[in-house]
GUMAR-965746 format. One record per residue: residue number from 0; residue in one letter; y, x, z of N, C-alpha, C in turn. Coordinates in steps of 0.05 Angstrom, whole numbers, plus 5000, padded with zeros to 4 digits. Example, Ala and Ser with C-alpha at 12.3 -4.5 7.8 and 13.67 -1.06 7.14 Angstrom:
# GUMAR-965746
+-----+------+------+------+------+-------+-------+-------+------+------+------+
:  nr : rest : n_c2 : n_c1 : n_c3 : ca_c2 : ca_c1 : ca_c3 : c_c2 : c_c1 : c_c3 :
+-----+------+------+------+------+-------+-------+-------+------+------+------+
:   0 :    A : 4886 : 5264 : 5156 :  4910 :  5246 :  5156 : 4934 : 5264 : 5156 :
:   1 :    S : 4955 : 5257 : 5142 :  4979 :  5273 :  5143 : 5001 : 5258 : 5157 :
+-----+------+------+------+------+-------+-------+-------+------+------+------+
END
This chain:
# GUMAR-965746
+-----+------+------+------+------+-------+-------+-------+------+------+------+
:  nr : rest : n_c2 : n_c1 : n_c3 : ca_c2 : ca_c1 : ca_c3 : c_c2 : c_c1 : c_c3 :
+-----+------+------+------+------+-------+-------+-------+------+------+------+
:   0 :    X : 4976 : 5017 : 5000 :  5000 :  5000 :  5000 : 5025 : 5018 : 5000 :
:   1 :    X : 5045 : 5011 : 4984 :  5070 :  5025 :  4984 : 5090 : 5011 : 5002 :
:   2 :    X : 5106 : 5027 : 5015 :  5125 :  5016 :  5035 : 5153 : 5021 : 5025 :
:   3 :    X : 5170 : 5001 : 5026 :  5198 :  5004 :  5018 : 5214 : 5011 : 5043 :
:   4 :    X : 5238 : 5021 : 5038 :  5254 :  5033 :  5059 : 5263 : 5013 : 5080 :
:   5 :    X : 5267 : 4987 : 5072 :  5278 :  4968 :  5091 : 5256 : 4955 : 5108 :
:   6 :    X : 5232 : 4965 : 5106 :  5210 :  4955 :  5123 : 5193 : 4934 : 5109 :
:   7 :    X : 5202 : 4924 : 5086 :  5185 :  4905 :  5071 : 5162 : 4921 : 5058 :
:   8 :    X : 5141 : 4908 : 5050 :  5118 :  4922 :  5039 : 5110 : 4909 : 5013 :
:   9 :    X : 5101 : 4926 : 4994 :  5091 :  4917 :  4969 : 5061 : 4923 : 4968 :
:  10 :    X : 5045 : 4904 : 4959 :  5018 :  4911 :  4952 : 5020 : 4927 : 4926 :
:  11 :    X : 4998 : 4941 : 4919 :  4998 :  4959 :  4896 : 5009 : 4945 : 4871 :
:  12 :    X : 4998 : 4922 : 4864 :  5006 :  4909 :  4840 : 5035 : 4899 : 4841 :
:  13 :    X : 5044 : 4891 : 4865 :  5071 :  4880 :  4868 : 5092 : 4903 : 4864 :
:  14 :    X : 5086 : 4926 : 4874 :  5105 :  4948 :  4871 : 5106 : 4956 : 4841 :
:  15 :    X : 5084 : 4956 : 4828 :  5084 :  4963 :  4799 : 5102 : 4944 : 4784 :
:  16 :    X : 5100 : 4918 : 4790 :  5116 :  4898 :  4776 : 5146 : 4901 : 4784 :
:  17 :    X : 5151 : 4908 : 4809 :  5178 :  4912 :  4817 : 5191 : 4936 : 4803 :
:  18 :    X : 5175 : 4957 : 4799 :  5185 :  4981 :  4784 : 5190 : 4974 : 4755 :
:  19 :    X : 5173 : 4958 : 4743 :  5177 :  4950 :  4715 : 5202 : 4933 : 4713 :
:  20 :    X : 5206 : 4915 : 4731 :  5229 :  4898 :  4731 : 5255 : 4914 : 4734 :
:  21 :    X : 5254 : 4934 : 4752 :  5278 :  4951 :  4755 : 5283 : 4968 : 4730 :
:  22 :    X : 5261 : 4978 : 4718 :  5264 :  4993 :  4693 : 5275 : 4976 : 4671 :
:  23 :    X : 5267 : 4951 : 4670 :  5277 :  4933 :  4649 : 5307 : 4928 : 4653 :
:  24 :    X : 5315 : 4925 : 4678 :  5343 :  4921 :  4684 : 5360 : 4945 : 4675 :
:  25 :    X : 5350 : 4969 : 4681 :  5364 :  4993 :  4672 : 5364 : 4995 : 4641 :
:  26 :    X : 5343 : 4987 : 4629 :  5342 :  4987 :  4599 : 5363 : 4968 : 4588 :
:  27 :    X : 5365 : 4945 : 4600 :  5385 :  4925 :  4590 : 5414 : 4935 : 4595 :
:  28 :    X : 5418 : 4951 : 4616 :  5445 :  4960 :  4623 : 5453 : 4984 : 4607 :
:  29 :    X : 5435 : 5002 : 4602 :  5443 :  5028 :  4589 : 5424 : 5038 : 4568 :
:  30 :    X : 5406 : 5022 : 4558 :  5387 :  5031 :  4538 : 5366 : 5049 : 4550 :
:  31 :    X : 5349 : 5060 : 4533 :  5327 :  5077 :  4544 : 5337 : 5102 : 4558 :
:  32 :    X : 5360 : 5112 : 4550 :  5371 :  5136 :  4563 : 5378 : 5131 : 4592 :
:  33 :    X : 5383 : 5105 : 4599 :  5390 :  5099 :  4626 : 5367 : 5094 : 4645 :
:  34 :    X : 5342 : 5095 : 4634 :  5319 :  5090 :  4650 : 5310 : 5117 : 4662 :
:  35 :    X : 5309 : 5117 : 4688 :  5302 :  5141 :  4703 : 5285 : 5133 : 4727 :
:  36 :    X : 5263 : 5148 : 4732 :  5245 :  5141 :  4754 : 5258 : 5141 : 4781 :
:  37 :    X : 5277 : 5159 : 4785 :  5291 :  5160 :  4811 : 5309 : 5136 : 4814 :
:  38 :    X : 5322 : 5128 : 4793 :  5339 :  5103 :  4794 : 5321 : 5079 : 4798 :
:  39 :    X : 5298 : 5078 : 4785 :  5280 :  5056 :  4788 : 5271 : 5054 : 4817 :
:  40 :    X : 5264 : 5077 : 4829 :  5255 :  5077 :  4857 : 5277 : 5067 : 4875 :
:  41 :    X : 5302 : 5076 : 4870 :  5324 :  5067 :  4887 : 5328 : 5037 : 4885 :
:  42 :    X : 5327 : 5026 : 4860 :  5331 :  4997 :  4857 : 5308 : 4981 : 4870 :
:  43 :    X : 5284 : 4992 : 4870 :  5261 :  4978 :  4882 : 5260 : 4982 : 4912 :
:  44 :    X : 5277 : 5000 : 4922 :  5278 :  5005 :  4951 : 5255 : 5021 : 4961 :
:  45 :    X : 5245 : 5040 : 4945 :  5222 :  5056 :  4954 : 5230 : 5086 : 4951 :
:  46 :    X : 5213 : 5103 : 4961 :  5218 :  5131 :  4960 : 5218 : 5141 : 4931 :
:  47 :    X : 5230 : 5164 : 4926 :  5230 :  5175 :  4899 : 5202 : 5182 : 4889 :
:  48 :    X : 5184 : 5187 : 4907 :  5157 :  5194 :  4900 : 5140 : 5169 : 4893 :
:  49 :    X : 5147 : 5146 : 4903 :  5131 :  5122 :  4900 : 5124 : 5115 : 4871 :
:  50 :    X : 5144 : 5115 : 4852 :  5137 :  5107 :  4825 : 5115 : 5124 : 4812 :
:  51 :    X : 5113 : 5149 : 4820 :  5093 :  5167 :  4808 : 5064 : 5159 : 4815 :
:  52 :    X : 5061 : 5141 : 4834 :  5034 :  5131 :  4840 : 5025 : 5111 : 4818 :
:  53 :    X : 5044 : 5101 : 4803 :  5038 :  5081 :  4783 : 5045 : 5092 : 4755 :
:  54 :    X : 5065 : 5109 : 4753 :  5074 :  5119 :  4727 : 5078 : 5149 : 4729 :
:  55 :    X : 5062 : 5165 : 4714 :  5064 :  5194 :  4717 : 5090 : 5205 : 4706 :
:  56 :    X : 5103 : 5190 : 4688 :  5128 :  5199 :  4676 : 5143 : 5175 : 4665 :
:  57 :    X : 5167 : 5181 : 4654 :  5184 :  5160 :  4643 : 5170 : 5146 : 4620 :
:  58 :    X : 5156 : 5160 : 4603 :  5143 :  5148 :  4580 : 5123 : 5126 : 4589 :
:  59 :    X : 5109 : 5132 : 4611 :  5090 :  5112 :  4620 : 5104 : 5087 : 4630 :
:  60 :    X : 5127 : 5090 : 4643 :  5142 :  5066 :  4652 : 5153 : 5051 : 4628 :
:  61 :    X : 5164 : 5065 : 4608 :  5174 :  5052 :  4584 : 5151 : 5037 : 4570 :
:  62 :    X : 5127 : 5049 : 4569 :  5104 :  5036 :  4556 : 5097 : 5010 : 4571 :
:  63 :    X : 5098 : 5011 : 4597 :  5093 :  4987 :  4613 : 5114 : 4965 : 4608 :
:  64 :    X : 5139 : 4973 : 4606 :  5160 :  4954 :  4600 : 5156 : 4942 : 4573 :
:  65 :    X : 5150 : 4958 : 4553 :  5145 :  4948 :  4526 : 5121 : 4930 : 4525 :
:  66 :    X : 5100 : 4937 : 4540 :  5076 :  4920 :  4540 : 5082 : 4893 : 4551 :
:  67 :    X : 5098 : 4892 : 4573 :  5106 :  4866 :  4583 : 5123 : 4851 : 4563 :
:  68 :    X : 5140 : 4866 : 4548 :  5156 :  4853 :  4528 : 5139 : 4840 : 4506 :
:  69 :    X : 5119 : 4854 : 4497 :  5101 :  4842 :  4477 : 5086 : 4818 : 4488 :
:  70 :    X : 5078 : 4820 : 4513 :  5064 :  4797 :  4525 : 5083 : 4772 : 4526 :
:  71 :    X : 5108 : 4777 : 4533 :  5127 :  4755 :  4534 : 5133 : 4744 : 4506 :
:  72 :    X : 5134 : 4762 : 4486 :  5138 :  4753 :  4458 : 5115 : 4735 : 4449 :
:  73 :    X : 5091 : 4744 : 4455 :  5067 :  4729 :  4448 : 5067 : 4702 : 4461 :
:  74 :    X : 5075 : 4701 : 4487 :  5076 :  4675 :  4501 : 5097 : 4657 : 4488 :
:  75 :    X : 5119 : 4668 : 4480 :  5140 :  4651 :  4467 : 5129 : 4640 : 4441 :
:  76 :    X : 5114 : 4656 : 4426 :  5103 :  4647 :  4401 : 5081 : 4626 : 4405 :
:  77 :    X : 5065 : 4630 : 4426 :  5044 :  4610 :  4432 : 5056 : 4584 : 4440 :
:  78 :    X : 5077 : 4585 : 4456 :  5091 :  4561 :  4464 : 5103 : 4546 : 4440 :
:  79 :    X : 5113 : 4562 : 4421 :  5124 :  4550 :  4397 : 5102 : 4536 : 4381 :
:  80 :    X : 5079 : 4548 : 4379 :  5057 :  4536 :  4365 : 5049 : 4510 : 4379 :
:  81 :    X : 5049 : 4510 : 4405 :  5041 :  4486 :  4420 : 5061 : 4464 : 4418 :
:  82 :    X : 5085 : 4470 : 4409 :  5106 :  4450 :  4408 : 5105 : 4433 : 4383 :
:  83 :    X : 5089 : 4440 : 4364 :  5087 :  4425 :  4339 : 5058 : 4416 : 4335 :
:  84 :    X : 5055 : 4397 : 4316 :  5028 :  4386 :  4311 : 5009 : 4408 : 4302 :
:  85 :    X : 4985 : 4410 : 4314 :  4966 :  4431 :  4307 : 4957 : 4432 : 4279 :
:  86 :    X : 4960 : 4410 : 4264 :  4951 :  4410 :  4236 : 4974 : 4415 : 4217 :
:  87 :    X : 4998 : 4418 : 4227 :  5021 :  4422 :  4209 : 5027 : 4452 : 4208 :
:  88 :    X : 5013 : 4466 : 4190 :  5016 :  4495 :  4189 : 5044 : 4504 : 4182 :
:  89 :    X : 5058 : 4490 : 4165 :  5085 :  4498 :  4158 : 5104 : 4495 : 4181 :
:  90 :    X : 5100 : 4474 : 4197 :  5117 :  4471 :  4221 : 5110 : 4493 : 4241 :
:  91 :    X : 5085 : 4501 : 4243 :  5078 :  4523 :  4261 : 5090 : 4549 : 4252 :
:  92 :    X : 5089 : 4553 : 4226 :  5101 :  4577 :  4214 : 5131 : 4579 : 4221 :
:  93 :    X : 5145 : 4557 : 4217 :  5174 :  4556 :  4223 : 5179 : 4560 : 4253 :
:  94 :    X : 5162 : 4547 : 4270 :  5166 :  4548 :  4299 : 5163 : 4577 : 4308 :
:  95 :    X : 5143 : 4591 : 4298 :  5139 :  4619 :  4306 : 5162 : 4637 : 4297 :
:  96 :    X : 5172 : 4632 : 4273 :  5195 :  4648 :  4264 : 5219 : 4644 : 4282 :
:  97 :    X : 5225 : 4619 : 4289 :  5247 :  4614 :  4307 : 5243 : 4626 : 4335 :
:  98 :    X : 5218 : 4625 : 4344 :  5212 :  4636 :  4370 : 5216 : 4667 : 4370 :
:  99 :    X : 5208 : 4679 : 4348 :  5211 :  4709 :  4346 : 5240 : 4716 : 4347 :
: 100 :    X : 5256 : 4703 : 4330 :  5285 :  4709 :  4329 : 5298 : 4703 : 4357 :
: 101 :    X : 5290 : 4681 : 4368 :  5302 :  4673 :  4394 : 5296 : 4694 : 4416 :
: 102 :    X : 5271 : 4704 : 4416 :  5264 :  4725 :  4435 : 5280 : 4750 : 4431 :
: 103 :    X : 5282 : 4758 : 4406 :  5297 :  4782 :  4399 : 5326 : 4781 : 4408 :
: 104 :    X : 5339 : 4758 : 4403 :  5367 :  4755 :  4410 : 5371 : 4753 : 4440 :
: 105 :    X : 5351 : 4743 : 4454 :  5353 :  4741 :  4483 : 5347 : 4767 : 4497 :
: 106 :    X : 5333 : 4785 : 4483 :  5324 :  4810 :  4496 : 5330 : 4834 : 4477 :
: 107 :    X : 5355 : 4839 : 4471 :  5361 :  4859 :  4450 : 5352 : 4887 : 4456 :
: 108 :    X : 5358 : 4897 : 4481 :  5350 :  4924 :  4487 : 5319 : 4927 : 4488 :
: 109 :    X : 5306 : 4907 : 4500 :  5277 :  4908 :  4501 : 5265 : 4907 : 4474 :
: 110 :    X : 5275 : 4890 : 4456 :  5264 :  4887 :  4429 : 5267 : 4913 : 4414 :
: 111 :    X : 5290 : 4926 : 4416 :  5294 :  4952 :  4403 : 5273 : 4972 : 4412 :
: 112 :    X : 5269 : 4974 : 4438 :  5251 :  4994 :  4449 : 5222 : 4987 : 4442 :
: 113 :    X : 5215 : 4962 : 4441 :  5187 :  4954 :  4435 : 5179 : 4964 : 4407 :
: 114 :    X : 5198 : 4965 : 4389 :  5192 :  4972 :  4361 : 5202 : 4999 : 4352 :
: 115 :    X : 5216 : 5013 : 4369 :  5229 :  5038 :  4360 : 5209 : 5060 : 4354 :
: 116 :    X : 5189 : 5063 : 4371 :  5169 :  5084 :  4368 : 5180 : 5112 : 4374 :
: 117 :    X : 5205 : 5114 : 4383 :  5217 :  5140 :  4388 : 5210 : 5151 : 4416 :
: 118 :    X : 5208 : 5133 : 4435 :  5202 :  5141 :  4463 : 5173 : 5142 : 4468 :
: 119 :    X : 5158 : 5122 : 4458 :  5130 :  5119 :  4464 : 5114 : 5116 : 4438 :
: 120 :    X : 5092 : 5130 : 4437 :  5072 :  5126 :  4415 : 5052 : 5106 : 4426 :
: 121 :    X : 5050 : 5083 : 4414 :  5032 :  5062 :  4424 : 5003 : 5072 : 4425 :
: 122 :    X : 4996 : 5090 : 4407 :  4968 :  5099 :  4406 : 4961 : 5114 : 4432 :
: 123 :    X : 4981 : 5124 : 4447 :  4976 :  5138 :  4472 : 4971 : 5119 : 4495 :
: 124 :    X : 4977 : 5093 : 4491 :  4974 :  5073 :  4513 : 4959 : 5049 : 4502 :
: 125 :    X : 4932 : 5049 : 4506 :  4915 :  5029 :  4494 : 4923 : 5000 : 4500 :
: 126 :    X : 4931 : 4995 : 4525 :  4938 :  4967 :  4532 : 4964 : 4959 : 4518 :
: 127 :    X : 4982 : 4977 : 4515 :  5007 :  4971 :  4499 : 5000 : 4966 : 4470 :
: 128 :    X : 4982 : 4983 : 4459 :  4974 :  4979 :  4431 : 4962 : 4951 : 4427 :
: 129 :    X : 4944 : 4943 : 4446 :  4931 :  4917 :  4443 : 4952 : 4895 : 4445 :
: 130 :    X : 4970 : 4897 : 4465 :  4991 :  4876 :  4468 : 5008 : 4874 : 4444 :
: 131 :    X : 5014 : 4897 : 4431 :  5032 :  4896 :  4408 : 5020 : 4882 : 4384 :
: 132 :    X : 4994 : 4880 : 4383 :  4980 :  4867 :  4360 : 4976 : 4837 : 4364 :
: 133 :    X : 4980 : 4827 : 4388 :  4974 :  4799 :  4393 : 4992 : 4780 : 4378 :
: 134 :    X : 5018 : 4785 : 4378 :  5037 :  4767 :  4364 : 5032 : 4768 : 4334 :
: 135 :    X : 5027 : 4792 : 4324 :  5021 :  4795 :  4296 : 4995 : 4780 : 4289 :
: 136 :    X : 4976 : 4780 : 4308 :  4951 :  4765 :  4303 : 4956 : 4735 : 4302 :
: 137 :    X : 4974 : 4725 : 4319 :  4981 :  4696 :  4318 : 4993 : 4689 : 4291 :
: 138 :    X : 5011 : 4706 : 4281 :  5023 :  4700 :  4255 : 5002 : 4702 : 4233 :
: 139 :    X : 4985 : 4722 : 4235 :  4964 :  4725 :  4215 : 4946 : 4701 : 4214 :
: 140 :    X : 4938 : 4690 : 4237 :  4921 :  4667 :  4238 : 4934 : 4642 : 4226 :
: 141 :    X : 4959 : 4638 : 4231 :  4974 :  4615 :  4220 : 4976 : 4617 : 4190 :
: 142 :    X : 4982 : 4641 : 4180 :  4985 :  4645 :  4151 : 4958 : 4641 : 4138 :
: 143 :    X : 4937 : 4651 : 4150 :  4910 :  4648 :  4138 : 4903 : 4619 : 4136 :
: 144 :    X : 4909 : 4604 : 4157 :  4902 :  4575 :  4157 : 4920 : 4559 : 4138 :
: 145 :    X : 4945 : 4567 : 4135 :  4964 :  4550 :  4120 : 4966 : 4558 : 4091 :
: 146 :    X : 4966 : 4584 : 4086 :  4972 :  4593 :  4059 : 4949 : 4608 : 4045 :
: 147 :    X : 4930 : 4618 : 4060 :  4907 :  4631 :  4049 : 4914 : 4660 : 4039 :
: 148 :    X : 4896 : 4670 : 4022 :  4898 :  4697 :  4012 : 4922 : 4701 : 3993 :
: 149 :    X : 4933 : 4725 : 3992 :  4926 :  4749 :  4008 : 4939 : 4748 : 4035 :
: 150 :    X : 4923 : 4744 : 4056 :  4934 :  4739 :  4083 : 4948 : 4764 : 4094 :
: 151 :    X : 4936 : 4787 : 4092 :  4949 :  4810 :  4104 : 4976 : 4816 : 4091 :
: 152 :    X : 4976 : 4815 : 4064 :  5002 :  4820 :  4050 : 5023 : 4800 : 4058 :
: 153 :    X : 5015 : 4774 : 4059 :  5034 :  4754 :  4066 : 5044 : 4757 : 4095 :
: 154 :    X : 5026 : 4766 : 4112 :  5034 :  4770 :  4140 : 5054 : 4793 : 4142 :
: 155 :    X : 5049 : 4814 : 4128 :  5067 :  4837 :  4128 : 5094 : 4829 : 4117 :
: 156 :    X : 5094 : 4814 : 4095 :  5119 :  4805 :  4083 : 5135 : 4788 : 4102 :
: 157 :    X : 5121 : 4769 : 4115 :  5134 :  4751 :  4134 : 5146 : 4767 : 4158 :
: 158 :    X : 5129 : 4785 : 4169 :  5139 :  4801 :  4191 : 5163 : 4818 : 4184 :
: 159 :    X : 5162 : 4830 : 4160 :  5184 :  4846 :  4151 : 5210 : 4830 : 4148 :
: 160 :    X : 5207 : 4806 : 4137 :  5231 :  4789 :  4134 : 5242 : 4780 : 4160 :
: 161 :    X : 5225 : 4770 : 4178 :  5235 :  4759 :  4204 : 5245 : 4781 : 4222 :
: 162 :    X : 5230 : 4803 : 4224 :  5238 :  4825 :  4241 : 5264 : 4838 : 4230 :
: 163 :    X : 5265 : 4840 : 4204 :  5290 :  4851 :  4192 : 5314 : 4833 : 4197 :
: 164 :    X : 5310 : 4807 : 4195 :  5332 :  4789 :  4201 : 5340 : 4791 : 4231 :
: 165 :    X : 5320 : 4794 : 4248 :  5326 :  4797 :  4277 : 5343 : 4822 : 4282 :
: 166 :    X : 5336 : 4844 : 4269 :  5351 :  4869 :  4273 : 5379 : 4867 : 4262 :
: 167 :    X : 5382 : 4854 : 4239 :  5409 :  4851 :  4227 : 5427 : 4834 : 4245 :
: 168 :    X : 5415 : 4813 : 4257 :  5430 :  4796 :  4276 : 5437 : 4812 : 4301 :
: 169 :    X : 5418 : 4827 : 4311 :  5423 :  4843 :  4336 : 5446 : 4863 : 4332 :
: 170 :    X : 5448 : 4874 : 4308 :  5468 :  4894 :  4302 : 5493 : 4882 : 4291 :
: 171 :    X : 5495 : 4856 : 4292 :  5519 :  4841 :  4282 : 5526 : 4848 : 4253 :
: 172 :    X : 5505 : 4851 : 4237 :  5508 :  4857 :  4209 : 5509 : 4832 : 4191 :
: 173 :    X : 5505 : 4809 : 4203 :  5507 :  4784 :  4188 : 5529 : 4767 : 4202 :
: 174 :    X : 5552 : 4764 : 4189 :  5573 :  4748 :  4201 : 5565 : 4719 : 4202 :
: 175 :    X : 5567 : 4707 : 4226 :  5560 :  4679 :  4229 : 5585 : 4661 : 4230 :
: 176 :    X : 5583 : 4638 : 4219 :  5604 :  4619 :  4219 : 5593 : 4591 : 4227 :
: 177 :    X : 5610 : 4572 : 4227 :  5601 :  4545 :  4233 : 5581 : 4535 : 4212 :
: 178 :    X : 5584 : 4545 : 4187 :  5566 :  4537 :  4166 : 5543 : 4556 : 4162 :
: 179 :    X : 5544 : 4579 : 4175 :  5522 :  4599 :  4173 : 5513 : 4607 : 4201 :
: 180 :    X : 5495 : 4591 : 4212 :  5485 :  4595 :  4239 : 5460 : 4611 : 4239 :
: 181 :    X : 5452 : 4620 : 4263 :  5426 :  4634 :  4266 : 5403 : 4616 : 4257 :
: 182 :    X : 5403 : 4591 : 4267 :  5381 :  4573 :  4259 : 5381 : 4568 : 4229 :
: 183 :    X : 5404 : 4566 : 4217 :  5406 :  4562 :  4189 : 5395 : 4586 : 4173 :
: 184 :    X : 5401 : 4610 : 4183 :  5391 :  4634 :  4170 : 5361 : 4636 : 4172 :
: 185 :    X : 5351 : 4629 : 4196 :  5322 :  4630 :  4200 : 5308 : 4610 : 4182 :
: 186 :    X : 5319 : 4586 : 4182 :  5307 :  4565 :  4165 : 5307 : 4573 : 4136 :
: 187 :    X : 5329 : 4584 : 4126 :  5330 :  4592 :  4098 : 5310 : 4614 : 4092 :
: 188 :    X : 5307 : 4633 : 4110 :  5288 :  4655 :  4106 : 5259 : 4644 : 4105 :
: 189 :    X : 5253 : 4627 : 4124 :  5225 :  4617 :  4125 : 5219 : 4599 : 4102 :
: 190 :    X : 5239 : 4582 : 4094 :  5234 :  4565 :  4071 : 5230 : 4581 : 4045 :
: 191 :    X : 5245 : 4603 : 4043 :  5241 :  4620 :  4019 : 5213 : 4632 : 4019 :
: 192 :    X : 5204 : 4640 : 4042 :  5176 :  4651 :  4044 : 5156 : 4629 : 4037 :
: 193 :    X : 5160 : 4606 : 4048 :  5141 :  4584 :  4043 : 5139 : 4578 : 4013 :
: 194 :    X : 5162 : 4577 : 4000 :  5162 :  4572 :  3971 : 5148 : 4595 : 3956 :
: 195 :    X : 5153 : 4619 : 3965 :  5140 :  4642 :  3952 : 5110 : 4642 : 3956 :
: 196 :    X : 5101 : 4631 : 3978 :  5072 :  4630 :  3983 : 5059 : 4606 : 3971 :
: 197 :    X : 5075 : 4591 : 3955 :  5063 :  4568 :  3942 : 5063 : 4543 : 3959 :
: 198 :    X : 5078 : 4543 : 3981 :  5079 :  4520 :  3998 : 5099 : 4500 : 3991 :
+-----+------+------+------+------+-------+-------+-------+------+------+------+
END
């Protein structure tokens, strides 16, 4: 059991989650450069040595933060799928696209780090690698059921379009107006893909 300085105690799993939460807060405030194990320890109220029981270095903490991000993204996409009729593949396709963009805009620093590949190589962290594939798998399954072959190519094209749109919106590269909204841009992109896939 890890002990925090004010006398409260964390069980092993609870401290790990507290450290991830603190790291995510630092990421949101100052990007990946602002994430530091000593700062994380201070925010969690534990000794400077405590984080090393869970994360041997900063990369391991960033990997855990990214893994949690992918899990949250997958949950958002699953919830989107559940919000529409299970036999309406096109509605599911649109719902997932909106969920993806919504998650990205709500979590800009996290989204950038999840996909940057500059701090962490997913291949070095098997659970992160697995988590990163789950949302892609949801999209793949929906495209397979709705549009058919070539599924992999269509999934890559869809992911490229939606992720690219998300990044452009995050970097304020698409000026929005009353007539050109985020939802409108997402709808136009998805409808273009649906028409291209023969839908």
